[in-house]
PAZAPA-4460 file (N, C-alpha, C; in steps of 0.05 Angstrom, whole numbers, plus 32768, in hexadecimal, padded with zeros to 4 digits):
% residues 280
    n_x    n_y    n_z   ca_x   ca_y   ca_z    c_x    c_y    c_z   seq   type   mol
   800C   81A2   7E88   7FFF   81A9   7EA2   8013   81B8   7EB3     1      M     A
   800C   81D0   7EBE   801E   81DE   7ECF   8023   81CF   7EE9     2      K     A
   803B   81D3   7EF4   8043   81C4   7F0C   802F   81C9   7F23     3      D     A
   8027   81E2   7F27   8014   81E9   7F3D   7FF9   81DC   7F38     4      S     A
   7FF0   81DC   7F1F   7FD7   81CF   7F18   7FD8   81B1   7F1D     5      T     A
   7FEE   81A5   7F15   7FF1   8188   7F19   7FF1   8181   7F36     6      Q     A
   7FFE   8191   7F47   7FFE   818B   7F64   7FE2   818D   7F70     7      K     A
   7FD2   81A0   7F66   7FB7   81A3   7F6F   7FA6   818B   7F66     8      T     A
   7FAA   8183   7F4D   7F9C   816C   7F42   7FA4   8153   7F51     9      Y     A
   7FBD   8151   7F58   7FC8   8139   7F66   7FB8   8135   7F80    10      F     A
   7FB5   814A   7F90   7FA7   8148   7FA9   7F8A   813F   7FA4    11      Q     A
   7F7D   814B   7F90   7F61   8145   7F8A   7F5E   8128   7F81    12      S     A
   7F6E   811F   7F6E   7F6C   8104   7F64   7F72   80F0   7F7A    13      V     A
   7F85   80F5   7F8A   7F8C   80E1   7F9F   7F79   80E0   7FB6    14      Y     A
   7F67   80F3   7FB8   7F50   80EF   7FCA   7F3F   80D8   7FC0    15      R     A
   7F3B   80D7   7FA5   7F2B   80C1   7F9A   7F3B   80A7   7F9B    16      S     A
   7F55   80A8   7F97   7F66   8090   7F98   7F64   8084   7FB4    17      V     A
   7F66   8095   7FC8   7F64   808C   7FE4   7F48   807F   7FE9    18      K     A
   7F33   808B   7FDE   7F19   807F   7FE1   7F17   8064   7FD4    19      H     A
   7F22   8061   7FBC   7F22   8048   7FAE   7F30   8032   7FBE    20      I     A
   7F47   8039   7FC9   7F57   8026   7FD8   7F4A   801E   7FF2    21      E     A
   7F3B   8030   7FFE   7F2E   802A   8017   7F13   801C   8014    22      E     A
   7F07   801F   7FFC   7EEC   8014   7FF7   7EEB   8003   7FDE    23      H     A
   7F00   7FF5   7FD8   7F02   7FE7   7FBE   7EEE   7FD0   7FBD    24      S     A
   7EE4   7FC6   7FD4   7ED1   7FB0   7FD4   7EB5   7FBA   7FD1    25      D     A
   7EB1   7FD4   7FCC   7E96   7FDF   7FC9   7E91   7FE6   7FAC    26      E     A
   7E78   7FED   7FA6   7E72   7FF6   7F8B   7E7A   8013   7F87    27      N     A
   7E8E   8018   7F78   7E99   8033   7F75   7E90   803F   7F5A    28      L     A
   7E83   8055   7F5B   7E79   8062   7F42   7E8C   8079   7F3A    29      S     A
   7E8D   807E   7F20   7E9D   8094   7F16   7E92   80AE   7F20    30      L     A
   7E78   80B1   7F22   7E6D   80CA   7F2D   7E76   80CF   7F49    31      D     A
   7E75   80BB   7F5A   7E7D   80BD   7F76   7E9B   80C5   7F78    32      E     A
   7EAC   80B8   7F69   7EC9   80BD   7F6A   7ECF   80D9   7F5F    33      L     A
   7EC1   80E1   7F4A   7EC6   80FC   7F3F   7EBE   8111   7F54    34      A     A
   7EA8   810D   7F62   7E9F   811F   7F77   7EB3   8122   7F8D    35      K     A
   7EBF   810B   7F95   7ED3   810B   7FAA   7EEC   811B   7FA2    36      I     A
   7EF3   8119   7F88   7F0A   8128   7F7E   7F03   8145   7F78    37      A     A
   7EEA   814B   7F75   7EE2   8167   7F70   7EE2   816E   7F52    38      G     A
   7EDF   815A   7F41   7EDF   815F   7F24   7EC4   8156   7F18    39      F     A
   7EBF   8160   7F00   7EA9   8154   7EF1   7EB1   8138   7EE8    40      S     A
   7E9E   8127   7EE2   7EA4   810C   7EDA   7EB6   810B   7EC2    41      K     A
   7EB1   811C   7EAE   7EC0   811C   7E96   7EDE   8123   7E9C    42      Y     A
   7EE2   8139   7EAA   7EFD   8142   7EB0   7F0B   812F   7EC3    43      H     A
   7EFC   8124   7ED6   7F09   8112   7EE9   7F16   80FA   7EDC    44      F     A
   7F08   80ED   7EC9   7F12   80D6   7EBC   7F2D   80DC   7EAE    45      H     A
   7F2E   80F3   7EA1   7F46   80FB   7E92   7F5D   8101   7EA5    46      R     A
   7F57   8111   7EBA   7F6C   8119   7ECD   7F76   8102   7EDE    47      I     A
   7F64   80F0   7EE5   7F6B   80D8   7EF4   7F80   80C8   7EE5    48      F     A
   7F7B   80C3   7ECB   7F8E   80B3   7EBC   7FA8   80C1   7EB8    49      K     A
   7FA8   80DC   7EB6   7FC1   80EB   7EB3   7FD2   80E9   7ECC    50      S     A
   7FC5   80EA   7EE4   7FD4   80EA   7EFD   7FDC   80CD   7F05    51      I     A
   7FC9   80BA   7F03   7FCE   809F   7F0D   7FDA   808D   7EF8    52      V     A
   7FD5   8093   7EDE   7FE0   8082   7EC9   7FCF   806B   7EC0    53      G     A
   7FB7   8069   7ECC   7FA3   8055   7EC4   7F87   8062   7EC4    54      E     A
   7F75   8055   7EB6   7F59   805F   7EB7   7F4E   8058   7ED3    55      S     A
   7F38   8065   7EDA   7F2B   8060   7EF4   7F23   8042   7EF6    56      V     A
   7F16   8038   7EE1   7F0E   801C   7EE2   7F24   8008   7EE5    57      G     A
   7F3A   800D   7ED6   7F51   7FFB   7ED8   7F5E   7FFC   7EF4    58      D     A
   7F5E   8014   7EFF   7F6B   8017   7F1A   7F5A   8009   7F2F    59      Y     A
   7F40   800C   7F2E   7F2E   7FFE   7F41   7F32   7FE0   7F3F    60      I     A
   7F32   7FD6   7F27   7F35   7FB9   7F23   7F50   7FB0   7F2E    61      R     A
   7F66   7FBF   7F29   7F80   7FB6   7F32   7F82   7FB7   7F50    62      R     A
   7F77   7FCB   7F5D   7F78   7FCD   7F7A   7F69   7FB5   7F86    63      V     A
   7F51   7FAF   7F7B   7F41   7F99   7F86   7F51   7F7F   7F84    64      R     A
   7F5D   7F7A   7F6C   7F6B   7F61   7F68   7F84   7F5F   7F78    65      L     A
   7F93   7F75   7F7B   7FAB   7F74   7F8B   7FA6   7F6D   7FA8    66      Q     A
   7F8F   7F77   7FB2   7F89   7F71   7FCE   7F82   7F54   7FD3    67      K     A
   7F7C   7F45   7FBE   7F75   7F29   7FC1   7F8E   7F18   7FC3    68      T     A
   7FA5   7F20   7FB9   7FBC   7F0E   7FB5   7FC5   7F02   7FCF    69      T     A
   7FC7   7F12   7FE5   7FD0   7F07   7FFE   7FBB   7EF5   800B    70      I     A
   7FA2   7EF9   8004   7F8C   7EE9   8010   7F8D   7ECC   8006    71      K     A
   7F9A   7EC7   7FEF   7F9C   7EAC   7FE5   7FAF   7E9A   7FF6    72      F     A
   7FBE   7EA7   8008   7FCF   7E98   801B   7FBF   7E8E   8033    73      K     A
   7FA7   7E97   8036   7F96   7E90   804D   7F83   7E79   8045    74      T     A
   7F71   7E72   8058   7F5E   7E5C   8052   7F45   7E65   8044    75      D     A
   7F44   7E7F   803D   7F2C   7E88   802E   7F2A   7E7A   8013    76      R     A
   7F11   7E73   800B   7F0E   7E67   7FF1   7F0A   7E7D   7FDC    77      N     A
   7F0B   7E76   7FC3   7F09   7E8A   7FAE   7EEF   7E9A   7FAF    78      I     A
   7ED9   7E8C   7FB5   7EC0   7E9A   7FB6   7EC0   7EB0   7FCB    79      T     A
   7ECA   7EAA   7FE3   7ECB   7EBE   7FF9   7EDD   7ED5   7FF2    80      S     A
   7EF4   7ECF   7FE5   7F06   7EE4   7FDD   7EF9   7EF6   7FC9    81      I     A
   7EEA   7EEA   7FB6   7EDC   7EFA   7FA2   7EC7   7F0C   7FAE    82      A     A
   7EB8   7F01   7FC1   7EA3   7F11   7FCF   7EAF   7F28   7FDF    83      M     A
   7EC5   7F23   7FED   7ED3   7F37   7FFD   7EDE   7F4D   7FEB    84      E     A
   7EE3   7F47   7FD2   7EF0   7F5A   7FC0   7EDC   7F69   7FAF    85      S     A
   7EC2   7F66   7FB4   7EAE   7F75   7FA6   7EA3   7F69   7F8C    86      G     A
   7EA9   7F4F   7F88   7E9F   7F41   7F70   7E86   7F31   7F78    87      Y     A
   7E72   7F31   7F67   7E59   7F24   7F6E   7E5A   7F06   7F6B    88      E     A
   7E6B   7EFC   7F59   7E6E   7EDF   7F55   7E8B   7ED8   7F53    89      T     A
   7E92   7EBF   7F5A   7EAD   7EB5   7F57   7EB5   7EB3   7F39    90      S     A
   7EA1   7EAE   7F28   7EA7   7EAC   7F0B   7EB0   7EC7   7F00    91      A     A
   7EA2   7EDD   7F08   7EAA   7EF7   7EFF   7EC6   7EFE   7F0A    92      A     A
   7ECB   7EF7   7F23   7EE5   7EFC   7F2F   7EFB   7EED   7F20    93      F     A
   7EF6   7ED3   7F1B   7F0A   7EC2   7F0E   7F11   7ECD   7EF2    94      S     A
   7EFD   7ED6   7EE4   7F02   7EE1   7EC9   7F14   7EF9   7EC9    95      K     A
   7F0E   7F0C   7EDB   7F1E   7F24   7EDD   7F3A   7F1E   7EE8    96      V     A
   7F3B   7F0C   7EFB   7F55   7F04   7F07   7F67   7EF8   7EF2    97      F     A
   7F5D   7EE6   7EE2   7F6E   7EDA   7ECD   7F77   7EEE   7EB8    98      K     A
   7F65   7F00   7EB1   7F6C   7F15   7E9E   7F82   7F27   7EA8    99      E     A
   7F82   7F2C   7EC2   7F95   7F3E   7ECE   7FB0   7F30   7ED4   100      H     A
   7FAF   7F18   7EE1   7FC7   7F0B   7EEA   7FD1   7EF5   7ED7   101      F     A
   7FC1   7EED   7EC3   7FCA   7ED9   7EB1   7FC7   7EBD   7EBB   102      G     A
   7FB9   7EB9   7ED2   7FB5   7E9E   7EDD   7F9B   7E9F   7EEC   103      Q     A
   7F8F   7E88   7EF0   7F75   7E86   7EFE   7F7A   7E8A   7F1C   104      T     A
   7F65   7E91   7F2B   7F68   7E92   7F48   7F71   7E77   7F54   105      P     A
   7F67   7E61   7F49   7F6F   7E47   7F53   7F8D   7E42   7F50   106      S     A
   7F97   7E49   7F38   7FB4   7E46   7F33   7FC4   7E58   7F46   107      E     A
   7FBB   7E71   7F49   7FC9   7E84   7F5A   7FC9   7E7A   7F77   108      F     A
   7FB2   7E6F   7F80   7FAF   7E66   7F9B   7FC2   7E4F   7FA1   109      S     A
   7FC5   7E3C   7F8E   7FD8   7E26   7F93   7FF4   7E30   7F96   110      R     A
   7FFC   7E43   7F85   8017   7E4F   7F86   801B   7E5E   7FA0   111      S     A
   8006   7E6D   7FA8   8009   7E7E   7FC0   800C   7E6E   7FDA   112      A     A
   8001   7E56   7FDA   8001   7E45   7FF2   801A   7E33   7FF3   113      K     A
   802B   7E34   7FDF   8043   7E24   7FDF   8056   7E2F   7FF4   114      Q     A
   8062   7E1D   8004   8076   7E25   8018   8091   7E1A   800F   115      I     A
   80A4   7E2C   800C   80BE   7E25   8000   80D5   7E27   8014   116      N     A
   80CF   7E2A   802E   80E5   7E2C   8041   80DE   7E1E   805B   117      S     A
   80F2   7E14   8068   80EE   7E07   8082   80F0   7E1C   8099   118      A     A
   80F8   7E34   8092   80FB   7E4A   80A5   80DF   7E53   80AE   119      V     A
   80DB   7E55   80C8   80C2   7E5E   80D3   80C6   7E78   80E2   120      I     A
   80B9   7E8E   80D9   80BB   7EA7   80E7   80A6   7EA9   80FD   121      L     A
   80AD   7EB6   8113   809B   7EB9   8129   8096   7ED7   812E   122      S     A
   807D   7EE0   8129   8077   7EFC   812D   8070   7F02   814A   123      P     A
   8070   7F1B   8151   8062   7F24   8169   8048   7F31   8160   124      R     A
   8035   7F32   8172   801A   7F3C   816B   8014   7F56   817A   125      F     A
   800A   7F6A   816C   8005   7F83   8179   7FE9   7F8D   8171   126      V     A
   7FDD   7F9E   8181   7FC5   7FAC   817B   7FCC   7FCA   8179   127      E     A
   7FC6   7FD7   8163   7FCD   7FF3   8161   7FB3   8004   815C   128      I     A
   7FB4   801D   8165   7F9F   802F   8160   7FA3   803C   8145   129      E     A
   7F8E   8045   8137   7F91   8053   811E   7FA2   806D   8123   130      P     A
   7FB3   8073   810F   7FC2   808C   8111   7FC5   8099   80F6   131      F     A
   7FCA   80B3   80F6   7FCB   80C2   80DD   7FE8   80C4   80D3   132      D     A
   7FEB   80C4   80B8   8005   80C7   80AC   8004   80DB   8095   133      V     A
   801A   80E7   8090   801F   80F5   8077   802D   80E1   8065   134      L     A
   8026   80E1   804B   8033   80CD   803A   8037   80D8   801E   135      Y     A
   8049   80CB   8010   804E   80D0   7FF3   804D   80B6   7FE5   136      V     A
   803D   80B5   7FCF   803A   809D   7FBF   804B   80A0   7FA6   137      R     A
   805B   808B   7FA0   8069   8089   7F87   8065   806E   7F7B   138      R     A
   8066   806B   7F61   8062   8052   7F54   807C   804B   7F44   139      M     A
   8081   8031   7F44   8099   8027   7F36   80A5   8010   7F46   140      G     A
   80BC   8005   7F3D   80CA   7FF1   7F4C   80CE   7FFA   7F69   141      P     A
   80C7   7FE9   7F7C   80C5   7FF2   7F98   80DD   8001   7FA3   142      Y     A
   80F5   7FF6   7F9E   810C   8003   7FAA   8110   801F   7F9F   143      Y     A
   810B   8023   7F85   810E   803D   7F79   80F7   8050   7F82   144      I     A
   80DE   8046   7F7F   80C6   8056   7F86   80C6   805F   7FA3   145      A     A
   80CD   804D   7FB5   80CD   8053   7FD1   80E2   8069   7FD8   146      C     A
   80FA   8066   7FCC   810E   807B   7FD0   8105   8096   7FC6   147      N     A
   80F8   8096   7FAF   80ED   80B0   7FA4   80D8   80BB   7FB6   148      E     A
   80C6   80AA   7FC1   80B1   80B4   7FD2   80BC   80BF   7FEC   149      A     A
   80D1   80B2   7FF7   80DD   80BC   8010   80EB   80D7   800B   150      W     A
   80F8   80DA   7FF4   8105   80F4   7FED   80F1   810B   7FEE   151      D     A
   80D9   8106   7FE2   80C5   811B   7FE1   80BA   8121   7FFD   152      V     A
   80B4   810C   800C   80A9   810F   8027   80BC   811D   803A   153      L     A
   80D5   8115   8039   80E9   8121   804B   80EF   813E   8043   154      L     A
   80EE   8144   8029   80F1   8160   8021   80DA   8171   802C   155      A     A
   80C2   8166   802C   80AA   8174   8037   80AE   8179   8055   156      F     A
   80B8   8164   8063   80BC   8167   8080   80D1   817C   8085   157      A     A
   80E6   817C   8076   80FB   8190   8079   80F1   81AD   8075   158      K     A
   80E0   81B0   8060   80D4   81CA   805A   80C1   81D3   8071   159      E     A
   80B2   81C0   807C   80A0   81C7   8092   80AF   81D1   80AA   160      Q     A
   80C6   81C5   80AF   80D7   81CE   80C6   80E4   81E9   80C1   161      K     A
   80ED   81ED   80A8   80FB   8206   80A1   80E8   821D   80A0   162      K     A
   80D0   821A   8093   80BE   8230   808E   80AB   8235   80A6   163      Q     A
   80A1   821F   80B2   808C   8221   80C5   8093   8218   80E1   164      Y     A
   80AD   8210   80E5   80B6   8206   80FF   80A7   81EE   8109   165      K     A
   809E   81DD   80F7   808F   81C5   80FE   80A1   81AD   80F9   166      K     A
   80A7   819F   810F   80BA   8189   810E   80AA   816F   810A   167      N     A
   80AB   8164   80F2   809C   814B   80EC   80AC   8132   80F1   168      L     A
   80C6   8135   80F6   80D8   811E   80F9   80E2   811C   8115   169      L     A
   80D0   8119   8128   80D8   8117   8144   80DF   80FB   814C   170      M     A
   80E8   80F7   8164   80F0   80DC   816D   80D9   80C8   816C   171      K     A
   80C1   80D2   8172   80AA   80C0   8173   809C   80BD   8158   172      E     A
   80A6   80CA   8143   809B   80C8   8128   809E   80AB   811E   173      T     A
   8089   80A0   8113   808A   8085   8108   808E   8087   80EA   174      I     A
   80A2   807A   80DF   80A8   807A   80C3   809F   805F   80B7   175      A     A
   808D   8060   80A3   8082   8048   8098   8085   8047   8079   176      L     A
   8087   8030   806E   8085   802C   8052   806E   8019   804D   177      G     A
   805E   801E   8039   8048   800C   8032   804A   8004   8015   178      I     A
   804D   7FEA   8011   804D   7FDF   7FF6   8032   7FD2   7FEF   179      G     A
   8024   7FDD   7FDC   8008   7FD5   7FD7   8006   7FBD   7FC5   180      H     A
   801A   7FB7   7FB5   8018   7FA3   7FA0   802B   7F8C   7FA3   181      D     A
   8023   7F76   7F99   8034   7F5E   7F99   8047   7F5F   7F81   182      N     A
   8061   7F62   7F86   8074   7F65   7F70   8078   7F4C   7F60   183      P     A
   806E   7F35   7F6A   8070   7F1C   7F5B   805C   7F1B   7F44   184      N     A
   8047   7F2B   7F45   8032   7F29   7F31   802B   7F45   7F25   185      V     A
   8039   7F59   7F2E   8033   7F75   7F25   804A   7F80   7F15   186      T     A
   8043   7F8D   7EFF   8058   7F9A   7EEE   8067   7FAE   7F00   187      S     A
   8081   7FAF   7EFE   8091   7FC1   7F0F   8088   7FDF   7F0E   188      P     A
   807F   7FE8   7EF7   8077   8004   7EF4   805C   8009   7F02   189      D     A
   804D   7FF4   7F0B   8033   7FF8   7F18   8035   7FF5   7F36   190      K     A
   804C   7FEE   7F41   804E   7FEA   7F5E   804A   8005   7F6C   191      L     A
   803A   8004   7F81   8033   801D   7F90   8041   801C   7FAB   192      R     A
   8051   8031   7FB0   8060   8033   7FCA   8059   804D   7FD8   193      C     A
   8052   804C   7FF1   804D   8063   8002   8063   8067   8017   194      D     A
   806F   807E   8017   8081   8085   802D   8070   8096   8041   195      A     A
   8070   808E   805B   805E   809A   806E   806D   80A2   8088   196      C     A
   8065   80B9   8094   806D   80C0   80AF   8055   80C7   80BF   197      I     A
   8054   80BE   80D8   803E   80C5   80E9   803F   80E3   80F0   198      S     A
   8028   80EF   80F6   8028   810B   80FE   800F   8111   810E   199      Y     A
   8011   8123   8121   7FFA   812B   8131   7FF3   8149   812E   200      N     A
   8005   8158   8123   8000   8175   8120   7FEF   817A   8107   201      D     A
   7FD5   817E   810B   7FC3   8181   80F5   7FC3   819C   80E8   202      K     A
   7FD5   81AE   80F2   7FD9   81C7   80E5   7FEB   81C4   80CC   203      S     A
   7FF8   81AD   80CA   8008   81A6   80B3   7FF5   81A0   809C   204      V     A
   7FF8   81AE   8086   7FE7   81AB   806F   7FF5   819C   8059   205      I     A
   7FEB   8183   8052   7FF7   8174   803C   7FF5   8184   8022   206      P     A
   8009   8182   8011   8008   8190   7FF7   8018   8181   7FE3   207      S     A
   8013   8186   7FC9   8021   8179   7FB4   801E   815B   7FB5   208      G     A
   8033   814C   7FB6   8032   812F   7FB7   802E   8125   7FD3   209      E     A
   8030   8136   7FE7   802D   812E   8003   800F   812E   800A   210      V     A
   8006   8117   8014   7FEA   8114   801A   7FE8   8108   8037   211      M     A
   7FCF   8106   8041   7FCB   80FB   805B   7FB7   80E4   805A   212      S     A
   7FB9   80D2   806D   7FA5   80BC   8070   7FA8   80B0   808B   213      K     A
   7F96   809E   8092   7F96   8091   80AC   7F9E   8073   80A9   214      T     A
   7FB1   806B   80B9   7FB9   804F   80B9   7FA6   803F   80CB   215      I     A
   7F9B   8029   80C0   7F88   801A   80CF   7F93   800F   80E9   216      D     A
   7F83   8010   80FE   7F8A   8002   8117   7F83   7FE5   8115   217      G     A
   7F87   7FD7   812B   7F80   7FBB   812C   7F97   7FA9   8133   218      G     A
   7F94   7F8F   812E   7FA9   7F7C   8135   7FBC   7F78   811E   219      K     A
   7FD6   7F76   8125   7FEB   7F72   8111   7FFE   7F5D   811B   220      Y     A
   8008   7F4D   8108   801E   7F3B   810D   8037   7F4A   8104   221      A     A
   804B   7F4B   8115   8063   7F5C   8110   807C   7F4A   810E   222      V     A
   808A   7F4D   80F7   80A2   7F3E   80F2   80BA   7F51   80F0   223      F     A
   80D1   7F49   80F9   80E9   7F5A   80F7   80FB   7F51   80E1   224      L     A
   8101   7F64   80CF   8114   7F5F   80B9   812E   7F6C   80C0   225      H     A
   8144   7F5D   80BF   815F   7F68   80C4   816F   7F68   80AB   226      K     A
   8179   7F80   80A4   8189   7F82   808C   817E   7F95   8078   227      G     A
   818A   7F94   8060   8184   7FA7   804A   8167   7FA5   8041   228      A     A
   815C   7FBC   8039   8141   7FBC   802F   813D   7FAB   8016   229      Y     A
   8152   7FA9   8006   8151   7F9A   7FED   814C   7F7C   7FF3   230      E     A
   8153   7F73   800B   8150   7F57   8013   8135   7F51   8020   231      E     A
   8124   7F66   8022   810B   7F63   8031   80F7   7F50   8022   232      M     A
   80FB   7F4D   8008   80E9   7F3C   7FF9   80EA   7F1F   8003   233      R     A
   8102   7F16   800B   8104   7EFA   8015   80F6   7EF8   8030   234      E     A
   80F9   7F0C   8041   80EB   7F0B   805B   80CD   7F0B   8057   235      T     A
   80C4   7F1A   8044   80A7   7F1B   803F   809D   7F00   8033   236      Y     A
   80AE   7EF2   8024   80A7   7ED8   801A   80A4   7EC5   8032   237      R     A
   80B5   7EC7   8046   80B3   7EB6   805E   809B   7EBD   806E   238      L     A
   8093   7ED6   806E   807A   7EDE   807B   8062   7ED1   806E   239      I     A
   8064   7ED0   8053   804F   7EC2   8044   804C   7EA5   804C   240      G     A
   8063   7E98   8051   8062   7E7C   805B   8055   7E7B   8077   241      D     A
   805B   7E8F   8088   804F   7E8F   80A2   8030   7E92   80A0   242      W     A
   8027   7EA3   808D   800A   7EA6   808A   7FFD   7E8C   8083   243      I     A
   800A   7E7D   8070   7FFE   7E63   8068   7FFE   7E50   807F   244      V     A
   8014   7E4E   808E   8016   7E3A   80A3   8004   7E41   80BB   245      K     A
   8002   7E5B   80C1   7FF4   7E63   80D9   7FD5   7E64   80D5   246      S     A
   7FCD   7E67   80BB   7FB1   7E6B   80B6   7FA6   7E86   80BD   247      G     A
   7FB8   7E99   80C1   7FB0   7EB4   80C9   7F9E   7EC1   80B4   248      A     A
   7F8A   7ED0   80BD   7F78   7EDE   80AB   7F83   7EFA   80A6   249      M     A
   7F8F   7EFE   808F   7F9C   7F17   8089   7F88   7F2B   807E   250      V     A
   7F8A   7F45   8088   7F77   7F5A   8080   7F82   7F6A   8069   251      R     A
   7F9C   7F69   8063   7FA7   7F79   804E   7FC5   7F76   804B   252      G     A
   7FD1   7F87   803C   7FEE   7F85   8037   7FFE   7F91   804E   253      G     A
   8019   7F90   804B   802B   7F97   8061   8031   7FB5   8064   254      P     A
   8038   7FBC   807D   8045   7FD6   8082   8061   7FD1   808C   255      M     A
   8074   7FE1   8083   8090   7FDE   808B   8098   7FF6   809D   256      F     A
   809D   7FF0   80B6   80A5   8006   80C9   80C3   8006   80CB   257      R     A
   80CF   801D   80C3   80EC   8020   80C3   80F6   8029   80DE   258      Y     A
   8106   8019   80EB   810F   801E   8106   8128   802F   8108   259      L     A
   8137   8031   80F3   8150   8041   80F3   814A   805F   80EF   260      N     A
   8155   8070   8100   8150   808C   80FE   815D   8098   80E5   261      R     A
   8174   808E   80DD   8182   8098   80C5   818A   8081   80B3   262      A     A
   8176   8075   80A5   817C   805D   8095   8191   8061   8080   263      P     A
   8193   8079   8074   81A6   807D   805F   81C3   807F   8069   264      R     A
   81C5   8083   8083   81E0   8084   8090   81E6   806B   80A0   265      R     A
   81D5   8056   809C   81D7   803D   80AB   81E1   8027   8099   266      T     A
   81F4   8017   80A2   81FD   8001   8092   81E6   7FEE   808C   267      K     A
   81E4   7FE4   8074   81CD   7FD2   806C   81C9   7FBC   8080   268      P     A
   81DE   7FAF   808A   81DB   7F99   809C   81D0   7FA1   80B7   269      E     A
   81D0   7FBB   80BD   81C6   7FC4   80D7   81AA   7FCF   80D5   270      N     A
   819E   7FCF   80BE   8182   7FD9   80BB   816F   7FC6   80C8   271      L     A
   815A   7FD2   80D5   8145   7FC2   80E2   812A   7FCD   80D9   272      R     A
   8119   7FBA   80D0   80FE   7FC2   80C6   80EA   7FAF   80D1   273      T     A
   80D4   7FB9   80DD   80BE   7FA9   80E6   80A9   7FA8   80CF   274      E     A
   80A0   7F90   80CA   808B   7F8C   80B5   8071   7F85   80C3   275      I     A
   805D   7F96   80BF   8043   7F93   80CC   802F   7F87   80B9   276      Y     A
   8024   7F70   80C0   800F   7F63   80B0   7FF5   7F65   80BE   277      I     A
   7FE1   7F73   80B3   7FC7   7F75   80C0   7FB8   7F5B   80C0   278      P     A
   7FAF   7F52   80D7   7FA1   7F38   80D9   7F87   7F3C   80E9   279      I     A
   7F75   7F29   80E5   7F5B   7F2A   80F3   7F5D   7F1B   810E   280      S     A
***
């Protein structure tokens, strides 16, 4: 596949990926997704697998199941989690869950609710308005994939400034990372990482691997992580303990807001990252 063709296909396929991720609890048909991507059903299935690395059906199932993992830390029962995830019965959900994760929802729930630390984190709570971002998606071990995604996104921003005099990296620009998958139960090569920057100039046209989407508004619990990004997993584990203890109703996975303007020139111990957990 030619590079220019692949970039065009990438934008088309990821329109359907975005739709899947935003509507995973609904009945998604191949015809509908192919139409969103702008392909015939036959060609869409083939191109989707080439770009994403999974069949459409496998990807829908994985997105649905990944979204459930953090909900097991809340007081929701298995039936309500199944219903929220687009499954008609808890039995059907349990069957697919065990096939995917190798354990039953009940077993996963018991593990998810275990608290292994006496440390209690205290978040601040904020309400945010929806805002638009440019983003690059990469898959793989988080630390590697996220670095790769940022390299592509920053190169795009640099090119926009050089060619079109559009400055995407202003003082007020918000830099976010979004990790969609639980690394404790997901194969490293399947982890999805988005590098994102906020933008208001709609004359900027996303291209190639650079895409656009809207970050949901609403209420968030915000935790501060101090130190290297590689150590963030421990902070997120403590956040999981907070979810269990507080009984918070979590709406989805985390967003990581990077507060350092030049993180690659900052000593690891001086890095500051806010972790946003969407809650009801």
